[in-house]
C-alpha positions as CSV (number, residue, x, y, z in Angstrom):
1,M,-12.1,32.5,4.3
2,R,-10.7,32.6,7.9
3,Q,-9.2,29.5,9.3
4,S,-10.2,28.0,12.6
5,P,-8.2,29.2,15.7
6,S,-6.6,25.7,16.1
7,H,-5.5,25.7,12.5
8,V,-4.0,29.2,12.8
9,R,-2.1,28.1,16.0
10,S,-0.6,25.2,14.1
11,L,0.4,27.5,11.2
12,M,2.2,29.9,13.6
13,I,4.6,27.1,14.7
14,D,5.1,25.6,11.3
15,E,8.5,26.7,9.9
16,D,7.5,25.7,6.3
17,F,4.5,28.1,6.6
18,W,6.9,31.0,7.6
19,A,9.3,30.1,4.8
20,K,6.4,30.4,2.3
21,V,5.3,33.7,3.9
22,F,8.7,35.3,3.5
23,K,9.2,33.8,0.0
24,R,5.9,35.4,-1.2
25,I,6.8,38.7,0.3
26,G,10.2,38.6,-1.4
27,E,8.3,38.0,-4.7
28,G,6.5,41.3,-4.2
29,V,3.4,40.3,-2.4
30,S,2.3,42.3,0.6
31,L,1.9,40.8,4.1
32,R,-1.8,41.7,4.0
33,S,-2.3,39.7,0.8
34,V,-0.3,36.7,2.2
35,A,-2.5,36.8,5.3
36,E,-5.7,36.8,3.2
37,D,-4.4,33.9,1.0
38,H,-3.9,31.8,4.2
39,G,-7.1,32.9,5.9
40,V,-5.1,34.4,8.8
41,A,-5.7,37.9,10.2
42,Y,-3.1,40.4,9.1
43,S,-2.6,41.5,12.7
44,T,-1.9,37.9,13.8
45,L,0.9,37.5,11.2
46,H,2.3,41.0,11.9
47,D,2.4,40.4,15.7
48,R,3.9,36.9,15.4
49,I,6.7,38.3,13.1
50,H,7.6,41.1,15.5
51,A,7.4,38.9,18.6
52,D,10.4,36.8,17.4
53,D,13.7,38.4,16.5
54,E,14.7,35.7,14.0
55,R,11.3,36.1,12.2
56,K,11.6,39.8,12.3
57,K,15.1,39.6,10.7
58,R,13.7,37.2,7.9
59,Y,10.8,39.6,7.4
60,L,13.1,42.6,6.9
61,E,15.2,40.6,4.4
62,A,12.0,39.6,2.6
63,L,11.0,43.3,2.4
64,T,14.4,44.1,0.9
65,S,13.8,41.4,-1.7
66,R,10.3,42.8,-2.3
67,A,11.9,46.2,-3.1
68,M,14.3,44.6,-5.5
69,H,11.3,42.8,-7.1
70,H,9.5,46.0,-7.7
71,A,12.6,47.7,-9.1
72,A,13.0,44.9,-11.6
73,R,9.3,45.2,-12.5
74,I,9.8,48.9,-13.3
75,E,12.3,47.9,-16.0
76,E,9.7,45.5,-17.4
77,L,7.1,48.2,-17.5
78,V,9.5,50.5,-19.4
79,E,10.1,47.8,-22.0
80,L,6.4,47.4,-22.5
81,V,6.0,51.2,-23.0
82,E,8.9,51.2,-25.5
83,S,7.4,48.3,-27.4
84,G,4.0,50.1,-27.6
85,K,2.2,47.4,-25.5
86,L,1.5,49.7,-22.6
87,E,0.2,53.3,-22.6
88,P,2.8,55.7,-21.1
89,H,0.3,57.3,-18.6
90,A,-0.7,53.9,-17.2
91,A,3.0,52.9,-17.0
92,K,3.8,56.1,-15.1
93,V,1.2,55.4,-12.5
94,A,2.5,51.8,-12.1
95,I,6.1,52.9,-12.1
96,D,5.6,55.7,-9.5
97,A,3.8,53.2,-7.2
98,R,6.6,50.7,-7.5
99,K,9.3,53.3,-7.0
100,W,7.5,54.3,-3.7
101,I,7.4,50.7,-2.6
102,A,11.0,50.1,-3.4
103,S,12.1,53.3,-1.6
104,R,10.2,52.4,1.5
105,F,11.5,48.9,1.8
106,H,15.1,49.5,0.7
107,P,15.7,53.2,1.2
108,R,19.5,52.9,1.1
109,Q,19.3,51.6,-2.4
110,F,16.2,53.4,-3.9
111,S,15.5,56.5,-1.8
112,E,15.8,59.8,-3.7
113,R,16.8,61.6,-0.5
114,L,20.4,61.6,0.5
115,A,20.7,60.5,4.1
116,L,23.6,62.0,6.0
117,D,24.8,60.7,9.3
118,A,26.4,63.6,11.1
119,R,27.6,63.4,14.7
120,V,28.4,66.7,16.4
121,E,30.4,66.7,19.6
122,K,30.6,69.6,21.9
123,I,34.2,70.6,22.5
124,D,35.3,72.6,25.5
125,L,38.5,74.3,24.4
126,A,39.3,75.7,27.8
127,Q,39.1,72.2,29.3
128,M,41.3,70.8,26.5
129,H,43.9,73.5,27.2
130,L,43.9,72.8,30.9
131,D,44.2,69.1,30.3
132,E,47.2,69.6,28.0
133,L,48.9,71.9,30.4
134,K,48.5,69.3,33.2
135,R,49.9,66.6,30.9
136,L,52.9,68.8,30.1
137,M,53.5,69.6,33.7
138,Q,53.5,65.9,34.6
139,K,55.9,65.2,31.7
140,K,58.4,67.9,32.7
141,K,59.6,68.6,36.1
142,V,58.7,72.2,36.8
143,K,61.0,74.1,39.1
144,E,59.0,75.4,42.0
145,I,59.7,79.0,42.9
146,N,59.3,79.7,46.6
147,P,58.5,83.3,47.3
148,E,60.3,83.1,50.6
149,N,63.6,82.3,48.9
150,T,63.4,85.1,46.4
151,E,65.0,87.6,48.8
152,A,68.3,85.8,48.5
153,L,68.3,86.3,44.8
């Protein structure tokens, strides 16, 4: 059931409300489910989170915790299969979904793809050579040859 606009406004400035939201997300609950539980539109919560840098940071931390929660849940599902309490096919579906969630919210830890950060710089060898020659010429005094004085040699 949706809350009245005045109640929603009061929730948006209540730090205890935000602490509960981020705690629930860290426990594996989606933002959409949290919004439904509190009678607040998903878009309202989403927009308020992304409008404030501190809330956004807390939300990203909660998503990381959510990924860890789902990874731990995978281990529990495996134990249920091993003990015969859960059918392997049902467990596979649940495990695949939780792996996907974990890899999206904590890709550095759970992504199967190896992410490489490669930076390529364009190098101009001719310019490097000229710069080094200039540096050497400034370092050493070069004897200047004057073509007019070469007749005396």
